Every structure is written in C-alpha cells, then in structure tokens.
A tleap script that builds the chain and sets N, CA, C and O, in Angstrom:
source leaprc.protein.ff14SB
mol = sequence {
  NMET LYS THR LYS ASN GLU SER LEU MET ALA
  GLU VAL ASN PRO THR ARG GLN LEU TYR HIE
  HIE LYS ALA SER GLN PRO PRO TRP TYR VAL
  ARG CYS SER ILE PRO ALA LEU LEU VAL LEU
  ILE VAL SER PHE VAL PHE TYR PRO VAL LEU
  GLN ASN GLY PHE VAL GLU TRP ASP ASP ALA
  VAL ASN PHE LEU GLN ASN PRO HIE TYR ARG
  GLY LEU GLY TRP GLU GLN ILE SER TRP MET
  VAL THR THR PHE HIE GLY GLY THR THR SER
  CARG
}
set mol.1.N position { 46.065 -23.144 13.845 }
set mol.1.CA position { 46.280 -22.359 12.779 }
set mol.1.C position { 45.455 -22.553 11.427 }
set mol.1.O position { 45.152 -23.679 11.031 }
set mol.2.N position { 45.165 -21.573 10.851 }
set mol.2.CA position { 44.215 -21.874 9.434 }
set mol.2.C position { 45.368 -22.136 8.053 }
set mol.2.O position { 46.429 -21.560 7.813 }
set mol.3.N position { 44.713 -23.154 7.363 }
set mol.3.CA position { 45.525 -23.204 5.925 }
set mol.3.C position { 45.258 -22.078 5.366 }
set mol.3.O position { 44.554 -21.191 5.848 }
set mol.4.N position { 45.913 -22.064 4.130 }
set mol.4.CA position { 45.613 -21.046 3.231 }
set mol.4.C position { 44.370 -21.234 2.573 }
set mol.4.O position { 43.857 -20.208 2.127 }
set mol.5.N position { 43.768 -22.303 2.409 }
set mol.5.CA position { 42.315 -22.531 1.922 }
set mol.5.C position { 41.516 -22.036 2.738 }
set mol.5.O position { 40.762 -21.180 2.275 }
set mol.6.N position { 41.422 -22.279 3.792 }
set mol.6.CA position { 40.482 -21.788 4.913 }
set mol.6.C position { 40.546 -20.230 4.974 }
set mol.6.O position { 39.534 -19.530 4.953 }
set mol.7.N position { 41.921 -19.705 5.057 }
set mol.7.CA position { 41.900 -18.117 5.013 }
set mol.7.C position { 40.981 -17.767 3.674 }
set mol.7.O position { 39.986 -17.058 3.818 }
set mol.8.N position { 41.264 -18.172 2.653 }
set mol.8.CA position { 40.406 -17.661 1.643 }
set mol.8.C position { 39.028 -17.894 1.597 }
set mol.8.O position { 38.251 -17.159 0.988 }
set mol.9.N position { 38.662 -19.004 2.292 }
set mol.9.CA position { 37.026 -19.136 2.307 }
set mol.9.C position { 36.588 -18.198 3.371 }
set mol.9.O position { 35.450 -17.730 3.362 }
set mol.10.N position { 37.418 -17.927 4.241 }
set mol.10.CA position { 37.050 -16.831 5.283 }
set mol.10.C position { 36.870 -15.431 4.552 }
set mol.10.O position { 35.922 -14.696 4.829 }
set mol.11.N position { 37.799 -15.111 3.634 }
set mol.11.CA position { 37.619 -13.994 2.764 }
set mol.11.C position { 36.315 -13.942 1.848 }
set mol.11.O position { 35.595 -12.945 1.910 }
set mol.12.N position { 36.013 -14.961 1.034 }
set mol.12.CA position { 35.111 -14.908 0.247 }
set mol.12.C position { 33.745 -14.878 1.044 }
set mol.12.O position { 32.894 -13.997 0.925 }
set mol.13.N position { 33.658 -16.155 2.006 }
set mol.13.CA position { 32.213 -16.193 2.730 }
set mol.13.C position { 32.479 -16.065 4.099 }
set mol.13.O position { 32.686 -17.114 4.708 }
set mol.14.N position { 32.522 -14.904 4.776 }
set mol.14.CA position { 32.623 -14.521 6.126 }
set mol.14.C position { 31.635 -15.183 6.965 }
set mol.14.O position { 31.976 -15.055 8.141 }
set mol.15.N position { 30.659 -15.773 6.857 }
set mol.15.CA position { 29.883 -16.607 7.492 }
set mol.15.C position { 30.369 -18.075 8.171 }
set mol.15.O position { 29.998 -18.716 9.155 }
set mol.16.N position { 31.471 -18.284 7.049 }
set mol.16.CA position { 32.270 -19.581 7.490 }
set mol.16.C position { 33.244 -19.384 8.766 }
set mol.16.O position { 33.890 -20.374 9.110 }
set mol.17.N position { 33.387 -18.284 9.432 }
set mol.17.CA position { 34.375 -17.824 10.299 }
set mol.17.C position { 33.720 -18.623 11.577 }
set mol.17.O position { 32.505 -18.744 11.740 }
set mol.18.N position { 34.727 -19.150 12.456 }
set mol.18.CA position { 34.436 -19.691 13.742 }
set mol.18.C position { 33.609 -18.594 14.722 }
set mol.18.O position { 32.650 -19.009 15.372 }
set mol.19.N position { 33.954 -17.389 14.792 }
set mol.19.CA position { 33.355 -16.349 15.615 }
set mol.19.C position { 32.507 -15.551 15.025 }
set mol.19.O position { 32.802 -15.331 13.851 }
set mol.20.N position { 31.660 -15.090 15.366 }
set mol.20.CA position { 30.914 -14.258 14.724 }
set mol.20.C position { 30.127 -13.232 15.679 }
set mol.20.O position { 29.519 -13.483 16.719 }
set mol.21.N position { 30.340 -11.827 14.932 }
set mol.21.CA position { 29.872 -10.842 16.037 }
set mol.21.C position { 28.693 -10.577 15.638 }
set mol.21.O position { 28.417 -10.090 14.542 }
set mol.22.N position { 27.830 -10.915 16.602 }
set mol.22.CA position { 26.395 -10.310 16.330 }
set mol.22.C position { 26.066 -9.126 17.012 }
set mol.22.O position { 26.246 -8.817 18.190 }
set mol.23.N position { 25.471 -8.414 15.925 }
set mol.23.CA position { 25.094 -7.022 16.280 }
set mol.23.C position { 23.932 -7.077 17.128 }
set mol.23.O position { 23.051 -7.902 16.884 }
set mol.24.N position { 23.823 -6.126 18.293 }
set mol.24.CA position { 22.898 -6.156 19.266 }
set mol.24.C position { 21.785 -5.394 18.709 }
set mol.24.O position { 22.033 -4.413 18.007 }
set mol.25.N position { 20.356 -5.814 18.998 }
set mol.25.CA position { 19.352 -5.294 18.581 }
set mol.25.C position { 18.614 -4.280 19.561 }
set mol.25.O position { 18.394 -4.696 20.698 }
set mol.26.N position { 18.290 -3.242 19.297 }
set mol.26.CA position { 17.660 -2.547 20.271 }
set mol.26.C position { 16.288 -3.073 20.711 }
set mol.26.O position { 15.622 -3.872 20.054 }
set mol.27.N position { 15.953 -2.568 21.830 }
set mol.27.CA position { 14.916 -3.302 22.567 }
set mol.27.C position { 13.558 -3.235 21.652 }
set mol.27.O position { 13.535 -2.489 20.674 }
set mol.28.N position { 12.679 -3.863 21.926 }
set mol.28.CA position { 11.336 -4.061 21.127 }
set mol.28.C position { 10.535 -2.633 21.238 }
set mol.28.O position { 9.725 -2.373 20.348 }
set mol.29.N position { 10.727 -1.763 22.238 }
set mol.29.CA position { 9.964 -0.848 22.054 }
set mol.29.C position { 10.474 0.470 21.373 }
set mol.29.O position { 9.886 1.528 21.148 }
set mol.30.N position { 11.878 0.025 21.095 }
set mol.30.CA position { 12.706 1.057 20.291 }
set mol.30.C position { 12.279 0.710 18.689 }
set mol.30.O position { 11.959 1.601 17.903 }
set mol.31.N position { 12.319 -0.529 18.377 }
set mol.31.CA position { 12.017 -1.288 17.021 }
set mol.31.C position { 10.391 -0.540 16.729 }
set mol.31.O position { 10.120 0.159 15.753 }
set mol.32.N position { 9.647 -0.829 17.613 }
set mol.32.CA position { 8.149 -0.370 17.471 }
set mol.32.C position { 7.681 1.151 17.176 }
set mol.32.O position { 6.741 1.518 16.471 }
set mol.33.N position { 8.709 2.022 18.000 }
set mol.33.CA position { 8.051 3.010 18.041 }
set mol.33.C position { 8.125 3.722 16.681 }
set mol.33.O position { 7.167 4.478 16.523 }
set mol.34.N position { 8.873 3.699 15.793 }
set mol.34.CA position { 8.646 4.242 14.328 }
set mol.34.C position { 7.524 3.675 13.606 }
set mol.34.O position { 6.925 4.526 12.949 }
set mol.35.N position { 7.136 2.704 13.537 }
set mol.35.CA position { 5.573 2.260 13.011 }
set mol.35.C position { 4.658 2.816 13.801 }
set mol.35.O position { 3.709 3.333 13.211 }
set mol.36.N position { 4.666 2.877 15.351 }
set mol.36.CA position { 3.721 3.544 16.055 }
set mol.36.C position { 3.487 5.071 15.789 }
set mol.36.O position { 2.410 5.655 15.672 }
set mol.37.N position { 4.876 5.621 15.714 }
set mol.37.CA position { 4.638 7.167 15.434 }
set mol.37.C position { 4.036 7.647 14.200 }
set mol.37.O position { 3.342 8.663 14.155 }
set mol.38.N position { 4.392 6.672 12.878 }
set mol.38.CA position { 3.866 6.604 11.774 }
set mol.38.C position { 2.412 6.671 11.472 }
set mol.38.O position { 1.835 7.369 10.638 }
set mol.39.N position { 1.803 5.570 12.549 }
set mol.39.CA position { 0.416 5.574 12.483 }
set mol.39.C position { -0.400 6.749 13.299 }
set mol.39.O position { -1.544 7.157 13.098 }
set mol.40.N position { 0.372 7.078 14.090 }
set mol.40.CA position { -0.069 8.524 15.069 }
set mol.40.C position { -0.150 9.648 14.062 }
set mol.40.O position { -1.167 10.341 14.081 }
set mol.41.N position { 0.750 9.896 13.232 }
set mol.41.CA position { 0.955 10.888 12.348 }
set mol.41.C position { -0.530 10.826 11.414 }
set mol.41.O position { -1.466 11.626 11.414 }
set mol.42.N position { -0.383 9.823 10.796 }
set mol.42.CA position { -1.299 9.765 9.728 }
set mol.42.C position { -2.824 9.591 10.150 }
set mol.42.O position { -3.699 9.677 9.288 }
set mol.43.N position { -3.120 9.357 11.427 }
set mol.43.CA position { -4.305 9.217 12.191 }
set mol.43.C position { -4.737 10.565 12.257 }
set mol.43.O position { -5.857 10.952 11.921 }
set mol.44.N position { -3.731 11.339 12.740 }
set mol.44.CA position { -3.772 12.807 13.268 }
set mol.44.C position { -4.233 13.681 11.801 }
set mol.44.O position { -5.071 14.581 11.748 }
set mol.45.N position { -3.535 13.203 10.816 }
set mol.45.CA position { -3.775 14.118 9.795 }
set mol.45.C position { -5.133 13.741 8.977 }
set mol.45.O position { -5.584 14.664 8.299 }
set mol.46.N position { -5.771 12.636 8.952 }
set mol.46.CA position { -6.789 12.238 8.451 }
set mol.46.C position { -7.882 12.215 9.301 }
set mol.46.O position { -8.939 11.845 8.789 }
set mol.47.N position { -7.887 12.522 10.486 }
set mol.47.CA position { -9.074 12.569 11.509 }
set mol.47.C position { -9.977 13.413 11.107 }
set mol.47.O position { -11.104 13.047 11.438 }
set mol.48.N position { -9.944 14.536 10.445 }
set mol.48.CA position { -11.104 15.425 10.003 }
set mol.48.C position { -11.921 14.778 9.076 }
set mol.48.O position { -13.144 14.912 9.053 }
set mol.49.N position { -11.246 14.047 8.274 }
set mol.49.CA position { -12.282 13.309 7.084 }
set mol.49.C position { -13.264 12.513 7.760 }
set mol.49.O position { -14.201 12.128 7.061 }
set mol.50.N position { -13.249 12.139 9.135 }
set mol.50.CA position { -14.329 11.434 9.421 }
set mol.50.C position { -15.434 12.208 9.752 }
set mol.50.O position { -16.409 11.482 9.942 }
set mol.51.N position { -15.662 13.323 9.889 }
set mol.51.CA position { -16.506 14.468 10.134 }
set mol.51.C position { -17.447 15.007 8.699 }
set mol.51.O position { -18.557 15.534 8.779 }
set mol.52.N position { -16.793 14.763 7.571 }
set mol.52.CA position { -17.271 14.988 6.416 }
set mol.52.C position { -18.451 14.105 6.078 }
set mol.52.O position { -18.542 12.917 6.389 }
set mol.53.N position { -19.398 14.855 5.369 }
set mol.53.CA position { -20.875 13.994 5.001 }
set mol.53.C position { -20.574 13.518 3.384 }
set mol.53.O position { -19.619 13.930 2.725 }
set mol.54.N position { -21.389 12.762 3.003 }
set mol.54.CA position { -21.355 12.392 1.858 }
set mol.54.C position { -21.345 13.144 0.756 }
set mol.54.O position { -22.220 14.007 0.691 }
set mol.55.N position { -20.443 13.030 -0.302 }
set mol.55.CA position { -20.222 13.921 -1.323 }
set mol.55.C position { -21.163 13.732 -2.490 }
set mol.55.O position { -20.903 12.868 -3.328 }
set mol.56.N position { -22.217 14.471 -2.594 }
set mol.56.CA position { -23.300 14.108 -3.830 }
set mol.56.C position { -23.116 14.956 -5.100 }
set mol.56.O position { -24.073 15.628 -5.483 }
set mol.57.N position { -22.101 14.973 -5.697 }
set mol.57.CA position { -21.771 15.702 -6.634 }
set mol.57.C position { -22.264 14.949 -8.183 }
set mol.57.O position { -22.844 15.714 -8.953 }
set mol.58.N position { -22.093 13.775 -8.566 }
set mol.58.CA position { -22.901 13.285 -9.701 }
set mol.58.C position { -23.403 11.901 -9.094 }
set mol.58.O position { -23.357 11.049 -9.981 }
set mol.59.N position { -23.836 11.416 -7.966 }
set mol.59.CA position { -24.189 10.043 -7.899 }
set mol.59.C position { -25.549 9.870 -8.160 }
set mol.59.O position { -26.012 8.745 -8.351 }
set mol.60.N position { -26.306 10.992 -8.189 }
set mol.60.CA position { -27.759 10.996 -8.488 }
set mol.60.C position { -27.855 10.719 -10.185 }
set mol.60.O position { -28.738 9.993 -10.641 }
set mol.61.N position { -27.086 11.225 -10.842 }
set mol.61.CA position { -27.149 11.041 -12.163 }
set mol.61.C position { -26.421 9.822 -12.604 }
set mol.61.O position { -26.737 9.289 -13.668 }
set mol.62.N position { -25.634 9.428 -11.992 }
set mol.62.CA position { -24.852 8.405 -12.282 }
set mol.62.C position { -25.380 6.929 -11.713 }
set mol.62.O position { -25.128 5.906 -12.350 }
set mol.63.N position { -25.944 6.906 -10.776 }
set mol.63.CA position { -26.555 5.792 -9.938 }
set mol.63.C position { -27.989 5.645 -9.753 }
set mol.63.O position { -28.543 4.546 -9.755 }
set mol.64.N position { -28.566 6.710 -9.599 }
set mol.64.CA position { -30.124 6.638 -9.179 }
set mol.64.C position { -30.908 7.004 -10.542 }
set mol.64.O position { -31.966 6.391 -10.682 }
set mol.65.N position { -30.592 7.819 -11.471 }
set mol.65.CA position { -31.249 8.515 -12.390 }
set mol.65.C position { -30.672 7.569 -13.730 }
set mol.65.O position { -30.949 7.977 -14.858 }
set mol.66.N position { -30.020 6.544 -13.604 }
set mol.66.CA position { -29.354 5.688 -14.930 }
set mol.66.C position { -29.919 4.474 -15.061 }
set mol.66.O position { -29.676 3.627 -14.200 }
set mol.67.N position { -30.585 4.236 -15.917 }
set mol.67.CA position { -31.840 3.102 -16.394 }
set mol.67.C position { -30.532 1.955 -16.669 }
set mol.67.O position { -30.626 0.804 -16.245 }
set mol.68.N position { -29.506 2.364 -17.313 }
set mol.68.CA position { -28.272 1.386 -17.596 }
set mol.68.C position { -27.643 0.765 -16.575 }
set mol.68.O position { -27.130 -0.354 -16.614 }
set mol.69.N position { -27.694 1.565 -15.591 }
set mol.69.CA position { -26.873 0.878 -14.428 }
set mol.69.C position { -27.694 0.182 -13.264 }
set mol.69.O position { -27.996 0.702 -12.190 }
set mol.70.N position { -27.965 -0.982 -13.655 }
set mol.70.CA position { -28.776 -2.041 -12.787 }
set mol.70.C position { -28.420 -3.258 -12.962 }
set mol.70.O position { -29.077 -3.975 -13.716 }
set mol.71.N position { -27.565 -3.620 -12.451 }
set mol.71.CA position { -27.084 -4.776 -12.300 }
set mol.71.C position { -25.394 -4.795 -12.748 }
set mol.71.O position { -24.727 -3.761 -12.779 }
set mol.72.N position { -24.859 -6.112 -13.072 }
set mol.72.CA position { -23.507 -6.261 -13.294 }
set mol.72.C position { -23.231 -7.602 -14.297 }
set mol.72.O position { -22.384 -8.493 -14.226 }
set mol.73.N position { -24.439 -7.319 -15.363 }
set mol.73.CA position { -24.332 -8.311 -16.734 }
set mol.73.C position { -23.523 -8.063 -17.664 }
set mol.73.O position { -22.761 -7.099 -17.583 }
set mol.74.N position { -23.538 -8.989 -18.849 }
set mol.74.CA position { -22.756 -8.385 -19.810 }
set mol.74.C position { -23.345 -7.262 -20.660 }
set mol.74.O position { -22.625 -6.634 -21.436 }
set mol.75.N position { -24.479 -7.035 -20.539 }
set mol.75.CA position { -24.962 -5.900 -20.976 }
set mol.75.C position { -24.839 -4.528 -20.551 }
set mol.75.O position { -24.754 -3.500 -21.224 }
set mol.76.N position { -24.846 -4.744 -19.080 }
set mol.76.CA position { -24.449 -3.431 -18.371 }
set mol.76.C position { -22.931 -3.398 -18.477 }
set mol.76.O position { -22.488 -2.250 -18.452 }
set mol.77.N position { -22.129 -4.245 -18.575 }
set mol.77.CA position { -20.514 -4.024 -18.777 }
set mol.77.C position { -20.353 -3.478 -19.859 }
set mol.77.O position { -19.584 -2.518 -19.815 }
set mol.78.N position { -20.796 -3.721 -20.859 }
set mol.78.CA position { -20.652 -3.293 -22.432 }
set mol.78.C position { -21.001 -1.672 -22.466 }
set mol.78.O position { -20.399 -0.823 -23.124 }
set mol.79.N position { -21.939 -1.502 -21.734 }
set mol.79.CA position { -22.608 -0.005 -21.815 }
set mol.79.C position { -21.492 0.828 -21.180 }
set mol.79.O position { -21.033 1.896 -21.584 }
set mol.80.N position { -21.147 0.098 -20.076 }
set mol.80.CA position { -19.830 0.980 -19.230 }
set mol.80.C position { -18.766 1.363 -19.685 }
set mol.80.O position { -18.226 2.418 -19.353 }
set mol.81.N position { -18.261 0.444 -20.621 }
set mol.81.CA position { -17.090 0.733 -21.380 }
set mol.81.C position { -16.970 1.629 -22.672 }
set mol.81.O position { -15.966 2.160 -23.149 }
set mol.82.N position { -18.333 1.647 -23.119 }
set mol.82.CA position { -18.581 2.137 -24.504 }
set mol.82.C position { -19.375 3.685 -24.483 }
set mol.82.O position { -19.624 4.350 -25.489 }
set mol.83.N position { -19.670 4.030 -23.190 }
set mol.83.CA position { -20.341 5.315 -23.194 }
set mol.83.C position { -19.799 6.406 -22.335 }
set mol.83.O position { -18.954 6.268 -21.452 }
set mol.84.N position { -20.364 7.459 -22.687 }
set mol.84.CA position { -19.861 8.477 -22.101 }
set mol.84.C position { -20.510 9.423 -21.115 }
set mol.84.O position { -20.151 10.576 -20.876 }
set mol.85.N position { -21.745 8.612 -20.461 }
set mol.85.CA position { -22.484 9.287 -19.555 }
set mol.85.C position { -22.183 10.018 -18.598 }
set mol.85.O position { -21.474 9.565 -17.699 }
set mol.86.N position { -22.613 11.214 -18.567 }
set mol.86.CA position { -22.455 12.313 -17.462 }
set mol.86.C position { -21.001 12.728 -17.975 }
set mol.86.O position { -20.655 13.600 -17.179 }
set mol.87.N position { -20.138 12.574 -18.757 }
set mol.87.CA position { -18.656 13.071 -19.269 }
set mol.87.C position { -19.148 13.670 -20.620 }
set mol.87.O position { -20.135 13.471 -21.328 }
set mol.88.N position { -18.056 14.485 -20.691 }
set mol.88.CA position { -17.899 15.268 -21.993 }
set mol.88.C position { -16.800 14.875 -22.760 }
set mol.88.O position { -15.740 14.486 -22.271 }
set mol.89.N position { -17.066 14.982 -24.113 }
set mol.89.CA position { -15.946 14.737 -24.845 }
set mol.89.C position { -15.382 16.245 -25.483 }
set mol.89.O position { -16.203 17.130 -25.723 }
set mol.90.N position { -14.078 16.430 -25.705 }
set mol.90.CA position { -13.659 17.478 -26.326 }
set mol.90.C position { -13.517 17.403 -27.923 }
set mol.90.O position { -12.909 16.465 -28.439 }
set mol.91.N position { -14.038 18.318 -28.607 }
set mol.91.CA position { -14.181 18.048 -30.046 }
set mol.91.C position { -13.137 19.317 -30.465 }
set mol.91.O position { -12.890 19.548 -31.648 }
savepdb mol mol.pdb
quit
C-alpha cells in the first residue's frame, strides 16, 4: 500500500510510478514514409528547374564589364556597399 507521500509524488511526477505504459511506436517504414514522401514531392516539383539554362540578365554588366569587381579586398568591399552600379535610385 502506498503512503500518502508516495501518492502525492506519483500525481506530481508520474514517471516515479512503478509501472509505466510505454506507447508502442509504429514500424520504421511508417516513420520514414512521411519524410520520404516530402522528398519525392519536392523533387517532382523542382525537377523542371534542372533543364533551365543560365539566366544572363545582368551578369555581363555586374561581373564581366565591371572594373571594380576584381577581387575581395577592402577597396572592392567599400565599393560594393557604397555604389548603385546597375541599379536605379528614385528621386
């Protein structure tokens, strides 16, 4: 028979009970089916992207014809954060 103190402790902290009811887990293939299904759906949706070519909207202006974009030194970084090259400003 449990004492009053043990009964109170069992109510406050149910893990201290002598017998635990362990919930059964589903099999591994059921647990893995949801992530596998998500991977298949995402792969199916984004598969057409693999057949697209390189989009050359402004790469020639920004990278090939830009003399300031030659390296990653302090001069280039200060130019990158202080210019509007290829962009427009609204006035």
